[in-house]
C-alpha positions as CSV (number, residue, x, y, z in Angstrom):
1,A,0.0,0.0,0.0
2,S,2.8,2.4,0.7
3,F,5.0,1.7,-2.3
4,G,3.2,4.3,-4.4
5,M,4.6,7.1,-2.4
6,L,8.3,5.9,-2.7
7,G,8.9,7.1,-6.3
8,D,10.9,10.1,-7.3
9,I,8.0,11.5,-9.3
10,I,4.5,10.9,-7.9
11,I,1.5,11.2,-10.2
12,A,-2.2,11.2,-9.2
13,E,-5.4,11.2,-11.2
14,P,-7.9,14.1,-10.9
15,N,-10.5,13.5,-8.2
16,A,-8.6,10.4,-6.9
17,Y,-9.3,9.3,-3.3
18,I,-6.0,8.8,-1.6
19,A,-6.1,7.1,1.8
20,F,-4.9,4.0,3.7
21,A,-8.2,3.9,5.6
22,G,-11.6,5.5,5.0
23,K,-12.8,8.7,6.7
24,R,-15.1,6.9,9.1
25,V,-12.5,4.4,10.2
26,I,-10.0,7.2,10.9
27,E,-12.5,9.2,12.8
28,Q,-13.6,6.2,15.0
29,T,-10.0,5.0,15.6
30,L,-8.5,8.4,16.4
31,N,-11.7,9.9,17.9
32,T,-11.2,13.0,15.7
33,T,-12.9,14.7,12.8
34,V,-11.3,14.3,9.3
35,P,-11.9,17.4,7.2
36,E,-14.0,16.9,4.1
37,G,-11.9,16.6,1.0
38,S,-8.7,16.0,2.9
39,Q,-8.1,12.7,1.2
40,A,-8.7,14.1,-2.3
41,A,-5.8,14.2,-4.8
42,E,-6.1,18.0,-5.3
43,Y,-5.9,18.7,-1.6
44,L,-2.9,16.5,-1.1
45,F,-1.3,18.0,-4.2
46,Q,-1.6,21.5,-2.6
47,K,0.1,20.0,0.5
48,G,3.0,18.7,-1.6
49,L,2.3,15.0,-1.6
50,F,2.2,14.7,-5.4
51,D,4.3,16.2,-8.2
52,L,1.6,16.1,-10.9
53,I,-2.1,15.5,-11.3
54,I,-2.7,14.1,-14.8
55,P,-5.9,12.8,-16.4
56,R,-5.7,9.2,-17.5
57,N,-6.1,10.0,-21.2
58,L,-2.9,12.1,-21.1
59,L,-0.9,9.8,-18.8
60,K,0.9,7.9,-21.6
61,S,2.2,11.0,-23.3
62,V,3.3,12.6,-20.0
63,L,5.1,9.5,-18.9
64,S,6.8,9.3,-22.3
65,E,8.0,12.9,-21.9
66,L,9.3,12.2,-18.4
67,F,11.2,9.2,-19.6
68,Q,12.8,11.2,-22.4
69,F,13.6,14.1,-20.1
70,H,15.4,11.7,-17.7
71,A,17.4,10.1,-20.6
72,F,15.6,6.8,-20.5
73,V,16.6,4.8,-23.6
74,P,14.8,1.5,-24.2
75,L,17.1,-1.6,-24.7
76,N,15.2,-2.5,-27.8
77,Q,14.2,0.3,-30.2
78,N,11.0,-1.6,-31.1
79,E,9.8,-1.0,-27.6
80,T,9.1,2.7,-28.5
81,E,6.7,1.6,-31.2
82,H,4.1,0.1,-28.9
């Protein structure tokens, strides 16, 4: 569950719900109130947990640009044609 936050570049989808436990479970366990929207990708992005929020339909091209920027070269040139 926590491996997703170990990357050098962390990407989320818009309107994603990011939490280890649900709001009700946290409130009952810690006996506290969890603010509405505090587990939304946009809120966590504002707090610095994510580097980018990218819609799924643009994810492939953004990842391709990031790989090129970081000098990723595929071992087999045919891999770029997929």
